[in-house]
N, C-alpha and C positions, 0 to 999 in steps of 0.2 A: 197327306201322308208324305209327299215329297218334301214339303216344308219341314216336317218333323225330322226326316232323315238328314236333311241339310244341316239343321241345327245340331243334331247329335254328332255329325261328322266334324263340324266346326269345333265343338267342345273337345272332341278327342284330339284334334290337332293342337288345340290350346293347351290341354293338359300335357301332351307330349312335349311341346315347346317349353312349358314351365318346368317340366322335369329335367329337360336338358339345361335350362338356365340355372337350375339349382345345383347341378353337379359341380362340386367344388374342384374337381380334378381337371387339369388341362391336358387331355389325352392327345397324343401325337396322331398323325394321319392313320397309322396302323393301330387303331384303337383296340381291336380284338387281341392282337399280339401283346399290346401294352398291358391290357387287363390280365392276360394270362401270366405275364411276367410279374405283375403286382401280386397276384395270388401266390406265385412261387416264392417271391421274396418274403411276403408276410408269414407264410407257413414256415419257411426255413428259420426266420428270426424267432418266431414263437417257439419253435422246437429246439432252438439254440444250435441249429446246424448252420453255423455261420459261413463255413466254406461253401456250402450249397447256395447260400444267399448272395454270394459275391457276384455271380454271373448275371442273374436277373437284375440285381441292383445296378450294375454297371451299364446294362442295356438301357434301363429306364433313365439313368442319369445322362447317357449319351444322347438318347432320342428326345427326351423331354426334361431338361434340367429345371423347368418351372412347373413341373407336374403338380406338386403339392408339397407343403412344408413337411408333411408326414413322411415323405420320401427321405428327407434328411434326418428325421428322427429315427427311422428304421436303419438308415445308414450309420448313424452314431452308435446304436446298439450293436450292429453287426461288427463295426471296426473295433469296438471295445472288447467284444467277444473274441475276435481274431487276435487282438493283441495279447489277451490273457492266455490264449492257447497256442500262441506262435511257437513253432518248433525250434526256431533259432533267432538270435538277436537281429540279424539283418531283416528278417520278415517282420519282426516286431517294429523295427524302425520305420519300415516302409508303410505299414498299416497306420502307425501314429502320424506320419507325415500326411498320409491321405486323409486321415480324420481331421487334422488341423486345417487342411485345405478345404475339406467339406464344409466346415463352419464358415469359411470365407464365401463359398458358393451359396450357401443358404442365405447369408446376408445380402449377397448380390441380387438374388432373385426374390427374396421374401422380406427384405429389410429386417425389422426387429433386432437392430444392431445391439441395443443395450443388453437384451436377454442372451443373444447368441454369443456376444463377446465375453460375457460372464462365463458361459459354458466353456468357451474355447480356452480362456486363461486358466480356469480351474482344472480342466483336463490336462493341459500342458504342465501345470504345477504337480498334479498327481503323478505324472509319469517322468518328469524331468528333475524333481527335487532331489533325487539321489544321484543325479548325473552331473558331475562337475563340469564336464565338457559342454553341457547344455545351459549352464547358468547364464552366460551372456545373452543367448537367444531367449531364454525364459524372461530375463529382465526386460528385453526389448518388447516382447509380447505384452507384458504387464504395463509397461510405460505407455505404449501406444493405446491400449484399451483404456487405461486410466485417464489419459489426457482427453480422450473422446467421450467417455461415459462414466466419469468418476462418481457422479451422483447416483448412478444406477448399480454401482458395485455392491454386491452382497456383503454382509459382515464376514462371511467365510473367505471371500476373495480379498477383502481389505486386510485381513490377518495374513492371508497367504502372500499378498504383495509385500507386507512388511518382512515376512520371512524370506522372500526372494531377495530383498535388499540385503538382509543379513547374510545370506549365502554368498551373494556376489561380493560383498565387501570383505568377507572372510577369505575369499580366494584371491581376489584382485580388486583393489579399491577403484571402482569406476565412478564413484560419487564423492564429493567433498562432504565434510561433516555438516556444513550448512545445508547442502542439498538433501542429505539424509534427514536432518531435522525438519526441513520444509515438508518433505513427504510424510514423515511421522505426524506432523501437525495436521496435515490435510486428512490423512487416514483417520486420525483421532476425531477430527471434526465430523467426518462422515459417520463414524461409528456412533457418536453421541446423537446425531440427528436421526439415526435409524432405529435406535434401541434405547430403552430406558430401564431404570431399576437395577436389580441385582445382575441380570444378564449382561447389561451394558458395562457394569463395573468389572465383571469377570473378563469380558472381551478386551476392555481397555487395559486391564492389568496384564494380559497376555501381550498386547502390543507394546506396552511399557517394557516388559521383560525382553522382548525381541530388540527393542532399541538399545537397551543396556548391553545386549550381547553384540551389537553392531558397531558402536563407536565408543571410544574411551571418553567418558564424561568426568569432569571435575567441576568445582565451583566456578572457575573462570569460564569454562565453556557454557555452563548453564546460564551464567549471568550475561555474557557478551554475545553468544551465538544463538541463544534460545530465548531467555527471559526478556531482555531489553527489547530486541527487535519485535517480538510478538506483542508485548504490552504497549509498545509505542504505536503499532499498527492497529491493535484491537484493545483499547484501554478498558472496555467494559465487557470483554468476552469471558464469561464465567468458566467455560470448559477449558480454555487455554490457561486461565489462572490456576485451575485445579491441577493441570498437568505440570505447571511450573512448581507448584507446591510439592507434588508427588516426587518429581525428580530431585528437588532440593532436599527433601527429607531423606530420600534414598541415599544421597551422597553427603549427608550431614552438613548441608549448606544453609542452615537456618539463619546464619548471620548475614546473608546476602540482602542488600536493599531490595532486590527484585522479589525475594521470598516474602518479605514484609509487605510489599506492595500487592503481591498476588493474594496473600492471605487476607489482607484488608478488603480486597475486592470480593473475594469469596464470601467473607463474613457479611459484607454489606448486602449481598444478594441472597445469601442463604445463612442467616445468623445461627450459630450453634454454640453451645456451652464450650465444647472442646476448642474451637478456634478462638473464641473470646478469651478463654483462659490462657491459651498459648500466646496470643498477642499481648495480653497483660503482663505475663512473666517476661516476655521478650523485651518489651519496651521498658519494663522496670529495670531489667539488667543493664540496659543502655542509658538509664537515667532520663528517659523520655517520660517524665512523671505525669504530665497531664493526660497523655494517651494511655499510659498504664492504668491510671485511675479510671478512665473512661471504660476500658475493657474489663477491669475487675467488676465494675458495677453491672456491665452487660452480662458478664458470666453469672453473676448472682441472680439476675433476672431470668436468665435462660436455663439455669440448673433445674432439673426436674426431680432431683433427689435431695432430701434434707442434708445428708452428709456432704454432698458436693457444694451445696449452697453455703453450709457452715464453713467448709474449707476455703471458699472464696472470701467470705467475710473475714476469716482469720488472715488470709493472704493480704487483703486490703488493709487490715489493721497493722500488719508488719510494714506494709508500704507506707502508711502514714507515720509509723514510728520512725522509719528511716528519714522521713522528711521533717521530723520534729513537730509533727502536727498531732499533739498529744490528745486533745479533746476528740478529734476525729478517730484517732487510733483506739481510744477507749470505747467509743460508741460502736465501732466495727467489731472489736473484740467481744464486747458483751452481746452483740447480736449473734456472733458465732456461737457463743456459749448457750444462748437461749435457743438457737436453732438446733444445736446438737449438744445436749447436756454432757455427753461423754468427752467433749473436746475441752479438757481441763487446761490445756496449754493457753487457752484464751485468757483465763484468769491470771495465769502466770505473767502473760504479757502486760496486763493492766498493773499487776504488782510491780513489774519492772519500771513501768512509766512513773508510778508513784515514787518508787525508790530513788529514781534518778532526778526527782524534782526538788529535793531538799534545798540545794544551793540556790536555785532560781526562785523558790517560793518563800524562803525564810525572811522575816522582817526584822529579826533581832530584838523584838520587844517582849516576847514570851517564849521561853524554851518549851513549855508545854504545848503551845499552839504550833510553834515551828516544827516540833518533832511529831506532831499528830500525823504528818504524812507517812511516817514509818508505821504507825498503827494501821493506817489505811492500806499500806502495802501488805502488812501482815495479814489482814483480813482476806485480801485477794490470794495470797499464797496459801492460806488455809483452805480456801475453796478449790485451789488447784491441787491440793494434797502435797505441797512442797514443804516438807518439814525442815529441810536444810535452809531454805530461804526464810522460813518463819523464824528460825533461830537467829539468822543474820539480822533481820529487822528488829527482833525483840531486844537485841543488845543496844539498839539505837532509840528505844523508847525514852520518854522523859522519866527521870528518876522519881521515886515516890516523894522524895524531899522537894524536888522542883514542883511537883504537882501541888503539894500542901502549901509550900511557900507562896505560890502564885494564886492561892485561894480556890483551888480545884479539889475534887475528891476522886478517889479511885472508883471506877464504875460510872462516873459522870459522862454524859455525852457532850462532846465539843465539836466545833467545826474545823475540819482540815481545809484551810482556805486555798487561796490562789485558784488556779484552774481546776483543781481537784474538787473543791466545793462539796465535800461529803461529810456527814456526821460520823464520828467514830466514838467508841467507848474507851475511856482512859483505862489502861491496864498497867500494872506494875511490871518492870522488866523481869 
C-alpha cells in the first residue's frame, strides 16, 4: 500500500510539473496579481472598453514585457481602439507613438521581425498617409523595414511603400529619379514573385500608376535611367522586360531600341501573336526586313483565329511586295485569301503584282503573250471585285487583230510567262 501511495504521489508531482512546463506565459513573481491583470485586460479589450484596458496592460508590460506575444496583440487592439476614440489630436498622437513603439518591443522580446515590421509600417501608413508633416518619418520607417525584410513585405505593404515614395516626392524630393526607379523595380520584382495571374497584373498596374505620378518620365528617362541599366544587369529577366515595355507604351516610346530589345525578350520567353505582330510591323517600318519576315511568320503560327492569321498572311504579302519579292508576295496573298475568303484585298494585291510586271516580263516576240499578264491581272481584280482596275487592265489586253495575226483564237488558253507562269483565257478588249 505504501508503495502504491508513493507511486501515485510521484505521478501527481510529474503532472503538476508538466502542466507548469507547458504554460506558455512567463508570469512575473506576483503571478496571482499578473493573472488578475491579464483577465482585466482581456475582458476590457473584448468589450471594447479600451480606456479600462490601459491600466492592466501597462502593469503587465512594466512587470513582464516577455509575458507572451498575445500581450502585444491585445495592446495593438487596445491602442487602435484608443486612437479611433481619442478625444483630441494630442491624445491620438501619443497613442499612435506608443503603438509604434509597442511593435519595437514585441520584436525585441519575441523576434518575428518580418511579420511585426509589416504590421508596424502598415499601421504607420494608415495613420500618417494624410499627414504631410509625417511623410519623412513614414518614408524612414518603410525604408528601414524594407531594407531588413523586403522579401517578407506583403503585397499591400509593397503598394503602400510605392505610395509613400509618391507622397514624399510630391512634397519634397528626397530621392533622385534613379533611386525612385530602383525602388520601383525592386517592389515590382517582389510583387511578381509573390503573386501570379490577374491579381498580380492588377497590383502591378497600380504600382505602375503610382510611379507615373511620382516622377516625370519621357523616352530619354525610360531609355537611359531605366531600360538600359536594368537590361544590362538582367538581360534575361522577363518581368523587368515587361515593365520596360509597359512604360515605353505608356509614353509612346515604341521607337526606343530598349523597347525592341525588351519586346524580343518577352516574346522569346512568352511568345504571343500580339507581340510577334507588333515586332513584325516595327521592324518592317525600320526596314529591318529579315527580322520583320521572321516575326510575321511567327505571328501567323501563333494566331488562334482565322481572321488574324489571314491578316498576317496579307501583311507578309505586302512586306514581300515592298521588297520586290513577287513570287513570295503572291503566295502569301493567296494564303490570306484562302484562310479568310472575305479578304478580297489579297486578290487585289496579286493583281497589282501582275500589272506591274509587264515591262520586266515582256520578251517583245509576241504581243499576245506579252500582254497576257494584263489578263492575269484582270482575273485577280475580278476576284477582288475591283471593277475599276478590271477596266484599266482590259484596255491593255492584246487586240483581237493581234490575237488572230499571231495565230491565236479568242477563248484560247495561253501561258502568261515569266514569274507569273499562269494560264489565262484570251479575251477581247
